[in-house]
N, C-alpha and C positions, 0 to 999 in steps of 0.2 A: 678359889674353891670350885671344884668340878660341879657342873649343874646336874641335878638329879635326873634319873631315867626310870622307866617302868619296864619290868620284865614280865612278859606274858608267856605262859606255858600252855600249849594247845595239844592235848593228848587225844588223838583221834583213833578211828578204827584201823586205818591202814598205815598211819604214820604219826610221828610226834614232831611238833614244831616249837621252837623257842624264838621269840621276837623281842628285841629291845627297842622301845619307843621313846621319843622325846615327848614328855607330858604336856608341853605347850602346844605343839602343832600335831602331835601324834604321827610324825614322820618316822619311818622305819630307819633305825640306825644300824641294825645288824640282825641277821636271822640265820637259822639253820634248821634243817629238816632231816629226819631219818625214818625210813620205812620200818614197819614191824610185821612180823610174820603172823598169819592166821593159821590155826590148826583145825583140821576137819577129821577128827578120829572116827566119826560115824556119820551116816546120812542125817542131815539136819542139825548136827552138833557143830558149834563154832567156839573155839577157845583161843586165849592168849596166854603166853607165859608172863606173869607179872614181873619177873626179874628182867625180862627183855624190855618191858615198858619202862621200868625204873632206869635201866642202863641207857635207854634212848633219851630219857629226860636229862640225865647227867651229861651225856655227850652233846646234845643240842644246846643246852644252856651254856656249857663251856664254850662252844663254837660261836654262838650268837653274841656272847659278851665280848669275845676276842675280836670278832668282825666289827663290832660297834666302835671299837677304839676307846671304850670307856673302862675305867676300873670297876670291878664288881662292887666295890664299896660305895659307888655312886647310885646303886639301885635303891630307890626310895621305897618301892613296894613291888610285890609279886601278885600277879593275877593268874588264876588257873581256870582253864575250861577243859572239858573232857567229854569223851564218848559216854553217853548216859546209859543207865540200866546195867551195863556190864558190871559183874559182881565179883569181888575179891574177898577172900578170908585169910587172916594171918594171925600168928601167935603174938599176944601182947608182950610177952617176956623177951622174945628174941627178934620180933619183926619178920620172922620167916613165914612165907606164904604157904598155905595149905592147899595143894592142888593148883590147877590152872584157873585163870579167870574165865567165867562163862560170859560170852559176848552177847550183846543185845540181839544179834541176829539168830541166836541159838534157839532151836525149836524142840528140844528134848522134853519139855513139859507139856506138850500138846495134849497128851492123853489126860493128864490131871485137869487141865483147863476144860476139856470137853466133858469130863465126868462131873465137874462142879459148875457147869454153865448156869444152873438154876440159882446160884449164889450171886450172879452178876448184878442184879439191881441194887442190893445193899452195898456191894463193893464199889460200884460206880458212884453211888450217892455220897460216899465218904472220900473217894480218891479222885474222881473225875476220869478214871481209866476204865478199860474193859479187862476182863480176865483173859489174858493172852500170854503166851510164853515170852513175849517181848520184855516183860517187866521183871524187875529184880526179885520181888517177893517169891515168884514161882521158882526162880533159879536158886535162891538161898534155901528154900524148902527142899529142893532136890539135893543140894549139897549136904544138908543136915541128915537126910535120910539115906544117902548113898555113899558118903565118905565116912568110914567107920569111926575115926577118932574125933569127928566134928561135934556130934551132939553132946557128949559128956563134957568136952572142953568148953563148948559154948555156954552150957548151963552153969558151969563152975566159974564163968567169967574170965577164962583163960584166953579166949579167942575174940578177935575184933573182926567186924565185917563192914563193908561199905562199897560204894561205887568208886570209880578210879580216882576221883578227886580226894576222897578220904584216905585212900592208900598212899597217894602222893604226899598229902599233908603230913601223914604219920611219918613217912620217910624223911621229908624235908625238915621236920622238927625233932628228929630222933625220938619219936614216940611220945612227945609231950602234947600233941594235939590229935584228938580223934573227933573230927567234926565234918560236917557237910553243909551245903546251903539248901534253902528251901526248894530251889528249882530242881536240884538233883533228888532230894528226898521225895518230891512229888511224883517221881517216876518209878517208885518202888512197889506200889500197891500196899505199902505198910503205913503210909502217912495220910492223915486226915487234912485235906487242903483247906477246910473251913476252920477247924480248930488250930491248924498249923502246928501239929505235933504228931509223934508216933501214936498209933491208936491201938489200945489193948485188944479190942475185938479183932482187928486185922492181924495182930501178932499171934493171937491164939489160932486163928484160922489157918495161917501158914506155918505155925509151929516154930516161930522165931523168937528166941529169948531177947528181951529188951536189952540185956547186958551186952549184947554183941554190937549194938547200933551206935552210931555217932551222935554227937550233939548237933542240933540243927540251928543255923544262924541265917540272918539276911545275907544276900549276895555280896554286899559291900560291908564288911565287918572286920573285926580283929580275929584272925585265925591262927595266931601264934607266930613264931619267928624261926628262922633257919638256925640249925644247930648241928655241929659235928659233921659237916660235909667237906669233901675235898675239892668241890667245884664252886662253892659259894661261901663267903664269910658268915660267921655267926651274926644273928641279930637283925636280919632283913625281914621286915614284916610281910606276912601274906594278908592282903587286904581285900582281895576280890576273888570270888569263886562262883561259877555258874556252869550248868550243863551246856553242851555245845550249842544247842538250838536257841536256848534262852540268851546265851552270850551273843549269838549272831543277831537276834532280835534287838538287843541293846546296842550292838555295834553298828546296826543299820540306822540308829537314831529313832527306833520305834519305841518311844517312851510313854505313849498314851493311847487311849482307845481309838480304834478305827485305823491304826497303822498296821501294815502287814509286810511280811517277808517270806521268801522261800530260799532255802539253802540246798544246793545240788551237790552232794558229796557222794559217798558210797550209797546212801539213800537220799531221798528228797523230803524236806520237812518244811511244811507251811505253817506259819503261826500268825494269827490275827489277835492283836492286843485288845483286851476287853476292859482294861482299867481295873477298878476295884470290885468289879462284878464277876463272879465265877459263873459264866454262862453254861448251863447244862445242855449238852447237845442232844437233839432228837434224831440226828443223822449220823451217828456213830463217829463223830470226832471226839477228841479228848479235851478235857478241861485241865489245864496245867498251870502251875505257878510260874509267872514271869520273873525275870531277875529283879530283885528289889534292893533299893539303896537304904531302906530303913525297915523298921519292924512292921510297917503296914503292908499287907500282901497286895500284889497285883497279879492279874490272871491273863490267860490267853486261851483261845481255841487252837488246837493243833491237829494237823493231819500228817501221818507218816507214810511215805512210800518206801518200802524196805529195799528196793533195788532201783537205783538210778544210775550213777556212775558205774556201779557194779555190773550192770548189763553190758556196758561198753567194755569193761575189763574182761568179761566172759567171752565176748566176741574176739577180743585180742588174744587172751591167754588160753582160752578153752578151744576155740575154733580156729585160731591163728589167721583171722581174716585180714589183719593189719598188724603192724609192729609197734605203733605208738598211738595212744588214745586220741590225740588231736587229729589224726588222719580221718577219723570218722566224719568230721565236718565236710571234707572234700568228697568222701563217699556219698554222703547224703545229697550233696549238690548234683552228683552224677546220676542218682537214681531216678528212674521214671515213675512218678507217683501213680501212673495208670496201672502199674503192676499190682497194686492193691494189697501189698503184704502188710499184715498187722501182727505185732508182737506184744503179747501181754506178759510183761517180765516178772511174773510171780515166782522167781527162782527160789525164794525162801518163804513162800506164802504171800497172800495179799493182805496188806494193812488197811488203813482207813480209806474209804468209808465202808469197806466190805467185811474185813476181819475173817478171812478164811485161811487159817494157818496150814491146812492140808493142801492148798492149791500149789501148783507148780507152773513154770513158764510154758507158754504155748505160742507157736507161730502159725498164723493162718495165711492162706493164699499162696503157698509154695507151688511153683511150677518148675519145669526144666529151664525156663527163662530167668528164674530168680538169680540175682547176682549178690556178691558181697556188698555192693553198694545198696541194694534194696534192704538187706538185713541191717546194715548200719543205720539207714534212714528209719526203718521200722523201730529199732531200739530207741532212738531219740524221740520219735513220735510217741512211743508207748509211755515214756516218762512224762512227756508233756500232757498226754491225755489223763494220766493218773493225777497230776497236779490240778488239771481242770476239774476232775471229780471232787477233789478236796475243796476247792474254792466254791463250787456249786453247793456242796454240803454246808459250808460256812455261811453262804448267803441265805440258804434255807433256814438255818438256825436263827439268823438275825431276823428274818421275816416272821418266823413262828413266835419269836419273843416280842413281837410288836415293835421291832426296830426297823428302820429303813436299811435296805441292803447298801453297805457303804461302797461308793465308787472309788475305792482306794487305788492308789498307785502301788503295784506289786514291786517291791524292792528285792533284788536277787543277788546271790553271791554263791561262792563255792566253785569247785573246779570246772563243772560243766557250764558255768555262766560265761566262760571265756569263748564259748562256741556261738558265734553270731547267728548262724543258720538255726540252731536250736532255739535261741531266745526269740527270733522272729516267728518261728512256728509256735512257740509258747504263747506269744502275744496274739497270734491269729486264732488259736483254738480257745483262748480266753475271751477274746473280743474286748480286751483292755490293754492299757499300756504296761510295759515291763521296763523297769529301770535298773541298770547295772551300775553299782557304785564304782567310783574311781579307784578305790582301794582293792576291790575284788574279793578279798578275804575278810569277812566280818567277824569270824569267831574269835580269833586271837585279839582283834581290835576291841571286841566287846569285853574280853577279860581285862585288857589294859584300861579301858574306860572305868570298869568297876573298881580296879585297884587304885586308879587315880582319884576316884570319888572317895573311896575308903581312906585314902591317905590325905584327903583334904587338898589335893592338887587340882581338882576340877569339879564342876557340877553339871547337872543335866542341861542347863541353859547354854553353857559354854560348848558342851558336846553337840547340842543341836545346831549351833552356829557352824561348827566344824563340818557337820554332815551335809551342809548346803553346798559342798564342793561339787564340781562337775560330775554328771552322770551321763551314761549313754542310754538313751531311751528308745525302745522298740515299740512302734505303734502298730495296732492291728490293721492288716490290709486285706484279709480274706473276707469276701462277701458273707453276710450272715447265713444265707442259704447253703453255701458251700461248707461253712463251719458246722452247721447243724447236721449236714449229711455225713461229715467225717465223725462227729461225735456219736451219731446214731450207729454207725458201723462199729465204732469202738465199744459202745455199750452192749451191742449184740455179742461181740467177741467175749467181753467180760462175763456176760450171763452164761455163755457156753462153757467157759472155764469153771465158773462156780458150780454149774450144774454137773459137770463131769467129776469134779473133785469133792463135792459135798458128801458128808458122811451118809452112808446108806444108799447112795446113788449107784 
């Protein structure tokens, strides 16, 4: 009899990955990846074609299974992780999508958020979020108001909506499952994170009919089985689902309070696990639901940097300063730090802890001596400085809540974590150790962990033991006085950007 395997589907902002894991060691048996196109029809708008997303899932799953050398019938469970907040609407009867998906980076609802900023206190008290275009509720409201056929169809119960995980589960099960998990639901502005359910007051505020929304389950649960697919057999259970950042937190072995990770992908996302306490941030971080293996909720403080790897991509594709992203590490090493170039990479606004959606990217200190190397270094430093701001805010929240600031080891993953120069600089500006996991990519691994737990093939104790595998640790080397000097210059630059772009300035 063939030993069982776990299939993880990692549907991200710029690509889709499928990975087949051995559920005993979580060694990768086979994987495949495919890029997906982002569409920018107007300034500040970012969209995906849902059918392209679905095609990329089918193709990568087929290729990953083939490369694993295992029969698809040996898949014991499927785990799904996804770009969060990105919103999809489709017809229940046909599964046909209505319009494009509105991506989490999209800023088209900025005016609505600005006009209703006075509503933020009660919204935050229920959701742990801020009123920002980032979140799904504002996107779904826009779709209902601006796509003619949507509102009537939604009210009649003919349309379904959800984040990308919901859309994929609907397709994987041939329309028999319309569900999401609590970690994804907690990113919509429609979900009460204390009651752990869709909230009628929030639904009325955003004008979203409850009939459109999926059932909410724990992250490790029964989400239905595959049906009617040409790339997987019928009957494979979907047992794990989580938003990408919560999946990465789980995949880094951050199962309890005081553990923390930062994922560097298109954006950068810092999460500090707070256990069963939903810590209310006084420093503009988000309170979010962590991946859960049972009905008891767990929470995290989160800070989001909208542009991280995307800043490097812009230098590569927009300014053509280099041809491949890894080249930026060598450029950074060549740069003379005395040039003093600072890049605030607010290309799609500033996220936590500032929340200025109108902001844009600004480069300070340009002279005729500035080189491509200086710009590459400044982009990497700008990402590291933003993460330092997030961790400073988290420590302030812990202190204001009467808790000691945790001297946690920051666990990191994502594409930019392969850059040694960047991680050393990150450790230097944080003044704390940074540890890169041996596996490098925690998001798909977290989805696989959840599926294995949901299928009864693993538990958190076993996973914690696996996570003790070798890591590469970067220790802070920069003297404290030099660190504070760099941070002071960065904060001065951020204040200037916020002042320039603030409404009414």
